[in-house]
VOPAGU-2260 file (C-alpha; in pm, 1 decimal, decimal comma):
REM VOPAGU-2260
SITE   aa  ch    i         X         Y         Z
SITE  MET   A    0   11605,5   -8016,7    3780,9
SITE  THR   A    1   11907,4   -7844,1    3937,2
SITE  ILE   A    2   11861,7   -7473,8    4014,5
SITE  THR   A    3   12160,3   -7255,8    3925,4
SITE  PRO   A    4   12244,8   -6988,6    4184,5
SITE  ILE   A    5   12267,3   -6634,7    4051,8
SITE  CYS   A    6   12579,3   -6422,4    4054,3
SITE  GLY   A    7   12524,9   -6077,7    4199,1
SITE  SER   A    8   12177,9   -5947,2    4273,4
SITE  LEU   A    9   11851,0   -5947,8    4081,7
SITE  ASP   A   10   11736,0   -5666,6    3854,0
SITE  ALA   A   11   11455,7   -5797,0    3639,3
SITE  SER   A   12   11095,4   -5767,0    3524,4
SITE  VAL   A   13   10860,3   -6063,0    3474,0
SITE  ARG   A   14   10499,3   -6124,3    3375,6
SITE  VAL   A   15   10296,1   -6400,9    3540,2
SITE  PRO   A   16   10010,1   -6596,3    3378,6
SITE  GLY   A   17    9643,1   -6526,9    3437,5
SITE  SER   A   18    9492,0   -6617,6    3772,6
SITE  LYS   A   19    9383,7   -6978,6    3798,9
SITE  SER   A   20    9127,4   -6890,5    4066,3
SITE  LEU   A   21    8963,8   -6618,3    3857,5
SITE  THR   A   22    8975,9   -6828,6    3542,1
SITE  ASN   A   23    8793,6   -7120,0    3702,3
SITE  ARG   A   24    8522,5   -6901,8    3852,3
SITE  ALA   A   25    8468,0   -6723,4    3523,4
SITE  LEU   A   26    8457,3   -7053,8    3334,3
SITE  VAL   A   27    8170,7   -7183,5    3549,4
SITE  LEU   A   28    7973,4   -6861,3    3519,5
SITE  ALA   A   29    8035,2   -6837,4    3144,5
SITE  ALA   A   30    7902,1   -7192,5    3110,5
SITE  LEU   A   31    7584,2   -7094,9    3298,4
SITE  ALA   A   32    7532,4   -6767,1    3110,9
SITE  GLU   A   33    7341,3   -6724,9    2785,6
SITE  GLY   A   34    7561,8   -6636,6    2490,3
SITE  GLN   A   35    7934,4   -6619,1    2428,7
SITE  THR   A   36    8197,9   -6512,6    2680,1
SITE  THR   A   37    8563,7   -6461,0    2593,5
SITE  LEU   A   38    8816,5   -6498,5    2874,7
SITE  VAL   A   39    9133,4   -6302,0    2798,2
SITE  ASN   A   40    9466,2   -6382,4    2969,8
SITE  ALA   A   41    9314,0   -6698,7    3114,7
SITE  SER   A   42    9523,3   -6948,8    3306,4
SITE  ARG   A   43    9690,5   -7210,2    3087,7
SITE  GLY   A   44    9753,7   -7443,8    3379,6
SITE  ASP   A   45    9627,0   -7800,7    3406,8
SITE  ASP   A   46    9349,0   -7714,3    3652,9
SITE  SER   A   47    9181,0   -7469,3    3417,4
SITE  ARG   A   48    9233,3   -7695,1    3116,6
SITE  ASP   A   49    9076,2   -7984,4    3309,7
SITE  LEU   A   50    8775,8   -7768,4    3396,0
SITE  ALA   A   51    8741,8   -7655,8    3033,9
SITE  GLY   A   52    8753,9   -8020,2    2924,0
SITE  ALA   A   53    8488,9   -8117,0    3177,9
SITE  LEU   A   54    8260,8   -7838,7    3053,9
SITE  ARG   A   55    8296,9   -7970,8    2700,0
SITE  ALA   A   56    8199,0   -8317,8    2824,6
SITE  LEU   A   57    7885,5   -8158,3    2972,7
SITE  GLY   A   58    7799,0   -8016,8    2631,4
SITE  ILE   A   59    7922,8   -7659,6    2676,0
SITE  GLY   A   60    8112,4   -7516,3    2380,8
SITE  VAL   A   61    8463,8   -7428,7    2500,7
SITE  VAL   A   62    8758,7   -7336,2    2278,0
SITE  VAL   A   63    9102,9   -7286,5    2433,8
SITE  ASP   A   64    9395,7   -7137,8    2243,0
SITE  ASP   A   65    9764,6   -7129,4    2333,2
SITE  ALA   A   66    9764,3   -6752,8    2382,4
SITE  GLY   A   67    9550,2   -6766,4    2695,4
SITE  THR   A   68    9210,8   -6695,0    2538,8
SITE  ILE   A   69    8912,8   -6917,8    2618,0
SITE  THR   A   70    8584,1   -6879,4    2433,2
SITE  VAL   A   71    8275,2   -7025,0    2604,1
SITE  GLN   A   72    7933,6   -7066,7    2444,8
SITE  GLY   A   73    7710,8   -7068,8    2751,0
SITE  GLY   A   74    7420,6   -7304,7    2802,3
SITE  GLY   A   75    7189,9   -7052,1    2966,3
SITE  GLY   A   76    7173,7   -7258,2    3284,0
SITE  ARG   A   77    7143,5   -7589,7    3100,2
SITE  MET   A   78    7386,7   -7881,0    3086,1
SITE  PRO   A   79    7318,3   -8025,7    2737,0
SITE  HIS   A   80    7475,3   -8366,5    2800,4
SITE  THR   A   81    7373,2   -8616,7    3068,6
SITE  GLY   A   82    7491,8   -8961,7    3165,4
SITE  VAL   A   83    7855,4   -8852,8    3137,2
SITE  GLU   A   84    8165,7   -8890,8    3351,8
SITE  VAL   A   85    8384,2   -8586,8    3404,3
SITE  HIS   A   86    8734,7   -8586,5    3546,9
SITE  ALA   A   87    8867,1   -8307,4    3767,9
SITE  GLY   A   88    9236,0   -8401,4    3765,9
SITE  LEU   A   89    9416,9   -8263,6    4070,7
SITE  GLY   A   90    9225,3   -7937,5    4103,4
SITE  GLY   A   91    9038,1   -7851,2    4421,2
SITE  THR   A   92    8830,2   -7574,9    4262,5
SITE  THR   A   93    8786,3   -7788,2    3950,7
SITE  ALA   A   94    8637,4   -8080,2    4143,7
SITE  ARG   A   95    8428,6   -7881,8    4389,7
SITE  PHE   A   96    8289,9   -7645,2    4129,4
SITE  LEU   A   97    8201,4   -7939,7    3902,3
SITE  ILE   A   98    8007,9   -8115,8    4179,0
SITE  ALA   A   99    7796,9   -7804,5    4232,8
SITE  LEU   A  100    7760,7   -7739,4    3859,7
SITE  ALA   A  101    7638,9   -8094,1    3791,9
SITE  CYS   A  102    7358,0   -8039,2    4042,9
SITE  THR   A  103    7213,6   -7765,1    3819,3
SITE  GLY   A  104    7151,5   -8012,6    3535,6
SITE  HIS   A  105    6892,2   -8282,2    3481,9
SITE  GLY   A  106    7024,8   -8636,3    3460,6
SITE  GLU   A  107    7306,0   -8843,2    3605,8
SITE  TYR   A  108    7671,9   -8741,9    3626,5
SITE  LEU   A  109    7982,9   -8906,7    3769,3
SITE  ILE   A  110    8261,4   -8677,0    3889,2
SITE  ASP   A  111    8600,3   -8831,4    3956,2
SITE  ALA   A  112    8955,7   -8703,8    4000,5
SITE  ALA   A  113    9320,3   -8800,2    4042,7
SITE  PRO   A  114    9419,8   -9009,2    4348,4
SITE  ARG   A  115    9530,8   -8713,6    4563,4
SITE  MET   A  116    9209,9   -8521,3    4490,7
SITE  ARG   A  117    9015,8   -8832,9    4591,4
SITE  GLN   A  118    9173,6   -8796,2    4935,8
SITE  ARG   A  119    9065,5   -8434,4    4977,7
SITE  PRO   A  120    8726,7   -8381,8    5145,3
SITE  VAL   A  121    8408,0   -8275,6    4970,2
SITE  GLY   A  122    8160,6   -8396,4    5233,7
SITE  ASP   A  123    8061,9   -8052,0    5364,3
SITE  LEU   A  124    7981,0   -7940,3    5010,5
SITE  ILE   A  125    7774,1   -8253,3    4943,8
SITE  GLN   A  126    7574,4   -8202,1    5263,4
SITE  ALA   A  127    7503,1   -7837,5    5181,6
SITE  LEU   A  128    7395,1   -7920,5    4825,3
SITE  GLY   A  129    7169,1   -8192,3    4968,3
SITE  GLN   A  130    6995,0   -7928,4    5179,6
SITE  LEU   A  131    6924,9   -7740,4    4855,6
SITE  GLY   A  132    6760,7   -8043,6    4696,8
SITE  ALA   A  133    7055,0   -8222,8    4531,8
SITE  GLN   A  134    7095,0   -8600,4    4530,1
SITE  ILE   A  135    7461,6   -8698,9    4554,6
SITE  GLU   A  136    7621,7   -9032,1    4638,5
SITE  SER   A  137    7979,5   -9056,6    4764,2
SITE  THR   A  138    8203,8   -9274,5    4975,8
SITE  ASP   A  139    8266,2   -9106,0    5311,5
SITE  GLY   A  140    8248,4   -8757,6    5164,1
SITE  HIS   A  141    8518,0   -8805,3    4900,2
SITE  LEU   A  142    8537,4   -8839,2    4523,9
SITE  PRO   A  143    8419,6   -9005,8    4310,2
SITE  VAL   A  144    8063,4   -8881,4    4348,8
SITE  ARG   A  145    7749,9   -8959,5    4153,1
SITE  VAL   A  146    7500,4   -8678,9    4103,7
SITE  ARG   A  147    7139,4   -8752,5    4016,7
SITE  ALA   A  148    7049,1   -8403,2    3910,1
SITE  ARG   A  149    6709,6   -8239,5    3882,1
SITE  GLY   A  150    6813,4   -7881,4    3938,8
SITE  LEU   A  151    6839,7   -7712,1    4276,9
SITE  SER   A  152    6517,9   -7643,2    4465,8
SITE  GLY   A  153    6666,8   -7367,0    4684,3
SITE  GLY   A  154    6609,8   -7302,8    5052,9
SITE  ARG   A  155    6847,4   -7279,9    5346,6
SITE  ALA   A  156    7180,2   -7462,0    5365,8
SITE  VAL   A  157    7446,3   -7465,5    5635,6
SITE  VAL   A  158    7809,3   -7504,2    5529,4
SITE  SER   A  159    8125,2   -7522,3    5737,7
SITE  GLY   A  160    8395,7   -7267,5    5668,8
SITE  GLU   A  161    8662,0   -7465,8    5854,6
SITE  VAL   A  162    8793,1   -7695,4    5580,1
SITE  SER   A  163    8783,4   -7489,4    5260,6
SITE  SER   A  164    8627,2   -7166,8    5136,0
SITE  GLN   A  165    8588,1   -7346,6    4802,1
SITE  PHE   A  166    8271,5   -7512,8    4935,9
SITE  LEU   A  167    8104,3   -7176,0    4991,3
SITE  SER   A  168    8230,9   -7043,9    4657,2
SITE  ALA   A  169    8091,4   -7347,8    4474,6
SITE  LEU   A  170    7749,6   -7295,1    4635,3
SITE  LEU   A  171    7747,7   -6924,3    4553,8
SITE  LEU   A  172    7835,3   -6986,8    4188,8
SITE  VAL   A  173    7531,8   -7210,7    4129,4
SITE  ALA   A  174    7281,4   -7062,0    4376,1
SITE  PRO   A  175    7119,5   -6830,4    4116,2
SITE  THR   A  176    6999,2   -7138,9    3920,6
SITE  ALA   A  177    6778,4   -7259,0    4207,6
SITE  ARG   A  178    6399,8   -7247,9    4175,8
SITE  ALA   A  179    6365,1   -7052,7    4502,6
SITE  PRO   A  180    6593,6   -6816,4    4692,9
SITE  VAL   A  181    6901,7   -6968,1    4855,8
SITE  GLU   A  182    7021,1   -6875,7    5204,4
SITE  LEU   A  183    7370,0   -6995,5    5296,2
SITE  ILE   A  184    7477,2   -6998,4    5660,7
SITE  VAL   A  185    7849,3   -7036,4    5731,9
SITE  THR   A  186    7954,5   -7205,4    6055,7
SITE  GLY   A  187    8299,0   -7204,7    6213,8
SITE  HIS   A  188    8587,3   -6983,3    6110,7
SITE  LEU   A  189    8591,9   -6915,9    5738,0
SITE  GLY   A  190    8951,0   -6917,2    5612,6
SITE  SER   A  191    9069,9   -6775,8    5280,1
SITE  ARG   A  192    8801,9   -6506,0    5292,5
SITE  PRO   A  193    8946,6   -6308,2    5000,6
SITE  TYR   A  194    8862,8   -6602,7    4774,2
SITE  VAL   A  195    8496,1   -6560,9    4869,0
SITE  ASP   A  196    8524,9   -6189,9    4787,0
SITE  MET   A  197    8670,2   -6292,5    4449,9
SITE  THR   A  198    8371,7   -6521,1    4390,8
SITE  LEU   A  199    8127,5   -6240,4    4470,9
SITE  ALA   A  200    8310,5   -5997,5    4241,8
SITE  THR   A  201    8306,4   -6249,3    3956,0
SITE  LEU   A  202    7934,6   -6313,3    4011,4
SITE  ALA   A  203    7876,9   -5937,4    3991,6
SITE  ALA   A  204    8060,7   -5928,3    3658,5
SITE  PHE   A  205    7801,0   -6178,8    3531,4
SITE  GLY   A  206    7507,4   -5974,9    3663,9
SITE  ILE   A  207    7448,1   -6157,5    3993,1
SITE  GLU   A  208    7413,7   -5963,1    4317,8
SITE  VAL   A  209    7438,7   -6136,5    4653,8
SITE  GLU   A  210    7298,0   -6012,3    4983,0
SITE  ARG   A  211    7534,1   -6081,4    5269,5
SITE  ASP   A  212    7594,7   -6038,2    5640,4
SITE  ALA   A  213    7975,3   -6023,0    5657,4
SITE  TYR   A  214    8097,2   -6382,7    5607,7
SITE  THR   A  215    7822,0   -6559,7    5802,5
SITE  ARG   A  216    7511,0   -6535,8    5583,0
SITE  PHE   A  217    7455,8   -6502,8    5208,3
SITE  VAL   A  218    7122,7   -6478,2    5022,5
SITE  VAL   A  219    7087,5   -6530,5    4648,2
SITE  THR   A  220    6761,4   -6494,7    4455,0
SITE  PRO   A  221    6693,2   -6691,4    4134,3
SITE  SER   A  222    6856,9   -6494,7    3853,7
SITE  SER   A  223    6984,8   -6526,5    3498,8
SITE  TYR   A  224    7356,5   -6495,4    3439,4
SITE  ARG   A  225    7445,9   -6218,2    3192,9
SITE  THR   A  226    7768,9   -6253,4    3003,4
SITE  PRO   A  227    7999,6   -5950,3    3015,3
SITE  GLY   A  228    8110,7   -6046,0    2663,0
SITE  THR   A  229    8479,4   -6019,1    2749,0
SITE  PHE   A  230    8624,2   -6107,1    3088,4
SITE  VAL   A  231    8987,4   -6004,9    3140,8
SITE  VAL   A  232    9171,1   -6226,8    3390,7
SITE  GLU   A  233    9427,0   -6056,7    3614,5
SITE  GLY   A  234    9778,1   -6189,4    3655,0
SITE  ASP   A  235    9799,6   -6466,4    3916,1
SITE  ALA   A  236    9888,3   -6316,8    4256,4
SITE  SER   A  237    9987,9   -6656,3    4398,2
SITE  ALA   A  238   10231,7   -6705,8    4110,7
SITE  ALA   A  239   10358,6   -6351,5    4156,5
SITE  SER   A  240   10447,3   -6424,3    4520,2
SITE  TYR   A  241   10750,8   -6630,9    4415,3
SITE  PHE   A  242   10897,8   -6342,5    4218,8
SITE  PHE   A  243   10809,0   -6091,7    4490,1
SITE  ALA   A  244   11000,9   -6313,0    4736,0
SITE  ALA   A  245   11309,1   -6364,7    4518,4
SITE  PRO   A  246   11483,7   -6036,1    4615,6
SITE  ALA   A  247   11447,6   -6121,5    4985,8
SITE  ILE   A  248   11649,0   -6438,4    4919,1
SITE  ALA   A  249   11893,1   -6330,5    4647,8
SITE  GLY   A  250   11898,2   -5952,7    4689,8
SITE  GLY   A  251   11815,6   -5685,4    4433,9
SITE  ARG   A  252   11485,8   -5595,6    4273,6
SITE  VAL   A  253   11213,3   -5771,7    4074,6
SITE  ARG   A  254   10909,6   -5608,6    3915,5
SITE  VAL   A  255   10600,5   -5813,7    3828,4
SITE  GLU   A  256   10397,1   -5669,9    3542,0
SITE  GLY   A  257   10024,7   -5710,2    3490,8
SITE  ILE   A  258    9907,6   -5707,4    3851,7
SITE  GLY   A  259    9844,2   -5428,5    4100,4
SITE  ARG   A  260    9712,9   -5357,7    4450,0
SITE  ALA   A  261    9357,5   -5322,2    4314,2
SITE  SER   A  262    9362,0   -5696,3    4242,8
SITE  ARG   A  263    9061,7   -5898,8    4358,3
SITE  GLN   A  264    9298,5   -6175,9    4470,7
SITE  GLY   A  265    9375,5   -6202,6    4839,7
SITE  ASP   A  266    9730,9   -6321,5    4779,1
SITE  ILE   A  267    9824,1   -5970,7    4668,0
SITE  GLY   A  268    9842,2   -5908,4    5043,1
SITE  PHE   A  269   10174,5   -6094,3    5042,8
SITE  VAL   A  270   10329,3   -5765,1    4930,9
SITE  ASP   A  271   10230,6   -5617,9    5268,8
SITE  VAL   A  272   10399,8   -5910,6    5444,8
SITE  LEU   A  273   10718,6   -5833,5    5254,1
SITE  ALA   A  274   10693,7   -5467,5    5350,8
SITE  ARG   A  275   10675,1   -5570,3    5717,3
SITE  MET   A  276   10992,6   -5771,9    5659,2
SITE  GLY   A  277   11176,8   -5460,8    5544,0
SITE  CYS   A  278   11143,8   -5495,4    5167,6
SITE  THR   A  279   11088,0   -5182,3    4960,6
SITE  ILE   A  280   10770,4   -5178,8    4751,9
SITE  ASP   A  281   10708,2   -4957,7    4450,8
SITE  GLU   A  282   10397,3   -4983,3    4239,3
SITE  ASP   A  283   10179,3   -4826,1    3973,3
SITE  ASP   A  284    9873,0   -4931,0    3775,8
SITE  ARG   A  285   10076,7   -5168,3    3558,9
SITE  GLY   A  286   10280,5   -5363,3    3812,8
SITE  ILE   A  287   10454,6   -5399,2    4147,5
SITE  GLY   A  288   10828,1   -5397,7    4222,7
SITE  VAL   A  289   10992,0   -5546,5    4532,5
SITE  ALA   A  290   11350,0   -5472,1    4639,1
SITE  CYS   A  291   11556,0   -5599,6    4930,1
SITE  ASP   A  292   11902,3   -5493,1    5041,4
SITE  GLY   A  293   12030,2   -5723,7    5315,4
SITE  ALA   A  294   11853,6   -5987,7    5519,8
SITE  PRO   A  295   11475,9   -5952,6    5558,2
SITE  LEU   A  296   11334,1   -5921,5    5907,5
SITE  GLY   A  297   11181,6   -6217,8    6086,8
SITE  ILE   A  298   10805,6   -6195,6    6125,8
SITE  ASP   A  299   10509,9   -6346,5    6314,4
SITE  VAL   A  300   10214,6   -6358,7    6076,0
SITE  ASP   A  301    9871,9   -6516,5    6038,6
SITE  LEU   A  302    9827,7   -6634,9    5679,2
SITE  SER   A  303    9477,6   -6780,8    5717,2
SITE  ASP   A  304    9348,0   -6545,6    5446,2
SITE  MET   A  305    9627,7   -6634,5    5201,6
SITE  PRO   A  306    9751,5   -6987,6    5284,8
SITE  ASP   A  307    9888,1   -7041,7    4932,9
SITE  THR   A  308   10169,3   -6797,4    5013,7
SITE  ALA   A  309   10282,9   -6990,0    5322,1
SITE  GLN   A  310   10536,2   -7202,0    5134,2
SITE  THR   A  311   10679,6   -6889,3    4975,0
SITE  LEU   A  312   10729,9   -6725,4    5314,0
SITE  ALA   A  313   10869,1   -7046,7    5462,7
SITE  VAL   A  314   11153,7   -7068,3    5209,2
SITE  MET   A  315   11239,7   -6701,8    5272,8
SITE  ALA   A  316   11254,6   -6754,2    5648,0
SITE  PRO   A  317   11600,6   -6921,8    5671,2
SITE  PHE   A  318   11749,9   -6608,1    5511,6
SITE  ALA   A  319   11585,9   -6367,1    5759,7
SITE  SER   A  320   11760,3   -6188,6    6044,2
SITE  GLY   A  321   11535,8   -6345,2    6309,0
SITE  PRO   A  322   11277,6   -6620,2    6363,1
SITE  THR   A  323   10966,5   -6635,5    6146,1
SITE  THR   A  324   10638,4   -6779,2    6273,8
SITE  VAL   A  325   10360,5   -6871,1    6031,2
SITE  ARG   A  326   10014,4   -6924,0    6179,7
SITE  GLY   A  327    9662,3   -6998,5    6063,3
SITE  ILE   A  328    9738,8   -7247,9    5786,5
SITE  ALA   A  329    9590,3   -7571,3    5923,9
SITE  SER   A  330    9380,5   -7587,8    5605,0
SITE  ALA   A  331    9705,6   -7623,4    5406,4
SITE  ARG   A  332    9731,6   -7979,0    5538,9
SITE  LEU   A  333    9437,8   -8068,2    5310,7
SITE  LYS   A  334    9579,4   -7927,3    4986,2
SITE  GLU   A  335    9775,7   -8111,0    4714,2
SITE  CYS   A  336    9977,7   -8255,1    5001,6
SITE  ASP   A  337   10004,6   -8185,5    5373,2
SITE  ARG   A  338   10186,2   -7862,8    5301,7
SITE  VAL   A  339   10278,2   -7789,0    5662,5
SITE  GLN   A  340   10447,5   -8124,4    5714,7
SITE  ALA   A  341   10602,2   -8128,2    5366,3
SITE  VAL   A  342   10756,8   -7781,9    5401,2
SITE  CYS   A  343   10904,0   -7868,1    5740,6
SITE  GLU   A  344   11051,7   -8195,6    5618,2
SITE  GLU   A  345   11208,7   -8046,6    5305,8
SITE  LEU   A  346   11348,3   -7742,4    5487,3
SITE  ARG   A  347   11510,4   -7969,6    5747,0
SITE  LYS   A  348   11658,3   -8176,1    5464,6
SITE  LEU   A  349   11834,7   -7860,4    5343,2
SITE  GLY   A  350   11963,1   -7784,3    5692,6
SITE  ALA   A  351   11704,9   -7534,3    5822,1
SITE  ASP   A  352   11591,8   -7518,3    6185,1
SITE  VAL   A  353   11214,9   -7573,4    6171,4
SITE  VAL   A  354   10947,7   -7648,8    6430,6
SITE  GLU   A  355   10616,5   -7784,1    6301,6
SITE  ARG   A  356   10296,8   -7665,3    6470,8
SITE  PRO   A  357    9936,2   -7781,0    6421,3
SITE  ASP   A  358    9848,6   -7465,6    6227,8
SITE  GLY   A  359   10187,3   -7356,8    6098,5
SITE  LEU   A  360   10559,0   -7355,0    6162,9
SITE  ILE   A  361   10851,2   -7163,5    6312,4
SITE  VAL   A  362   11178,6   -7118,7    6123,0
SITE  THR   A  363   11486,2   -6997,0    6311,4
SITE  PRO   A  364   11773,2   -6877,2    6089,9
SITE  GLY   A  365   12136,6   -6939,2    6167,4
SITE  ASN   A  366   12203,0   -7282,2    6022,5
SITE  GLN   A  367   12403,5   -7304,0    5700,6
SITE  LEU   A  368   12174,5   -7431,1    5425,5
SITE  ARG   A  369   12297,8   -7702,2    5191,3
SITE  GLY   A  370   12188,6   -7842,7    4859,4
SITE  GLY   A  371   11984,6   -8156,9    4818,8
SITE  LEU   A  372   11694,2   -8322,1    4642,0
SITE  VAL   A  373   11364,7   -8151,3    4725,3
SITE  LYS   A  374   11065,3   -8381,0    4718,2
SITE  THR   A  375   10768,8   -8196,3    4567,9
SITE  TYR   A  376   10487,8   -8443,0    4653,5
SITE  ASP   A  377   10348,0   -8360,0    4306,3
SITE  ASP   A  378   10258,4   -8018,7    4452,7
SITE  HIS   A  379   10321,0   -7726,7    4218,3
SITE  ARG   A  380   10368,3   -7483,2    4506,7
SITE  MET   A  381   10635,3   -7698,4    4671,3
SITE  ALA   A  382   10833,2   -7698,8    4345,3
SITE  MET   A  383   10800,1   -7327,0    4278,3
SITE  ALA   A  384   10875,3   -7217,3    4634,8
SITE  PHE   A  385   11178,0   -7439,7    4699,6
SITE  ALA   A  386   11335,7   -7346,9    4367,1
SITE  LEU   A  387   11388,0   -7000,5    4517,6
SITE  ILE   A  388   11633,2   -7141,0    4772,5
SITE  GLY   A  389   11845,0   -7255,5    4478,7
SITE  LEU   A  390   11897,0   -6892,8    4379,5
SITE  ARG   A  391   12132,9   -6866,3    4677,5
SITE  VAL   A  392   12226,7   -7224,0    4771,3
SITE  PRO   A  393   12417,5   -7446,0    4524,6
SITE  GLY   A  394   12298,4   -7798,6    4460,9
SITE  VAL   A  395   11922,5   -7759,2    4511,1
SITE  VAL   A  396   11748,8   -8016,8    4290,8
SITE  ILE   A  397   11371,1   -8007,6    4235,0
SITE  GLU   A  398   11208,4   -8347,2    4194,6
SITE  ASN   A  399   10937,6   -8369,2    3926,8
SITE  PRO   A  400   10953,8   -8005,4    3813,3
SITE  ALA   A  401   10676,3   -8077,4    3561,9
SITE  CYS   A  402   10419,7   -8060,6    3843,3
SITE  VAL   A  403   10419,3   -7680,0    3804,0
SITE  THR   A  404   10201,4   -7720,6    3493,7
SITE  LYS   A  405    9908,5   -7739,5    3734,8
SITE  SER   A  406    9907,1   -7359,4    3754,0
SITE  PHE   A  407   10220,0   -7213,2    3587,6
SITE  PRO   A  408   10353,3   -7417,0    3292,3
SITE  GLY   A  409   10637,2   -7173,7    3214,5
SITE  TYR   A  410   10757,3   -7116,1    3569,9
SITE  PHE   A  411   11112,7   -7247,2    3538,9
SITE  GLU   A  412   11167,5   -7066,8    3209,3
SITE  GLN   A  413   11056,9   -6742,8    3378,4
SITE  LEU   A  414   11285,2   -6813,5    3673,8
SITE  GLU   A  415   11579,4   -6869,1    3438,4
SITE  ARG   A  416   11507,2   -6543,6    3254,5
SITE  LEU   A  417   11483,3   -6367,7    3589,2
SITE  CYS   A  418   11837,3   -6469,3    3664,7
SITE  ARG   A  419   11966,8   -6373,0    3318,2
SITE  ASP   A  420   11821,2   -6020,7    3314,8
């Protein structure tokens, strides 16, 4: 797909889909709750659809419509079907949450995924679940895994925070089903902490309270999940980051409706990064607008709490007035692709001056960018981020644009409307 540069500057309003991260957490909790839960404005991306399909395979009643509403008939902590294979597709939360969820059942389950997800680690999660009484077989801590479930006994489990906060979130989501209290001890530096906060907030919406000592210790007592009846999913802050960044590349103003600073999603903090770069932010309860007149400022920033915005910032950096350094994103090397290496390679291909570092990158502006074919590595965030360069630079072609269906099926249509408004 060739991106058409815009003429003039932006002046538009867009609405992003529901948060994939919130949708997937709410889906798991709705499946464990007694009674019916309706998710409104749920993500329509592949990851959430794959999780919904896996829940159906486990015997949970799940109905998905095209308007972003998902109705879940919870099993009250029971997985009605056993002896089944469920497929997680390419989703990290999908796969890791399913492994933990399967351990709450009674019977045997096989969890598998797409080839790239098979390369992503789950060993720390398997070890922690084993300490809580689960029996899981895997090959070197990767998918596929076989779960011989008999419910979780509870107790104390140690989990590393170094690789992915999704391991801790998966444990927290299922801990209330255990027969005895669960104590989770986190070792190492826990990245993406706002995602853990999101997990705790979603648990609270389903009646589960968690005792905690900062991000190092969490205690959950056996509890029943209570459906809130209706769970409204916020707009996706990660998806919004692309539209927030567009004015810094193309000039003008873009307002994103349906998401505000009170969001439970950590990636809303990207707005503060843009403010540091000289963008003007205006907001109310219904949305956030970002405007930029001239080149944004270069910045040195640690994105360890919001690594999914790193690609967005990286594609802005060649248009800045000074160097931009991104730190704290070593975990991004274990996502849909090695995002640090991939971003550096594709930026260089378009003429940018980039230095790759173990935990990030440095982009120095000054080189004239050129068009070219951007390899996406089947990574939705590579496709969405690099398309923004095409708003200013002619000839940018996005390989396999369909990969954006993982989280944002209508992204390119929204981007086209952005440029028409």
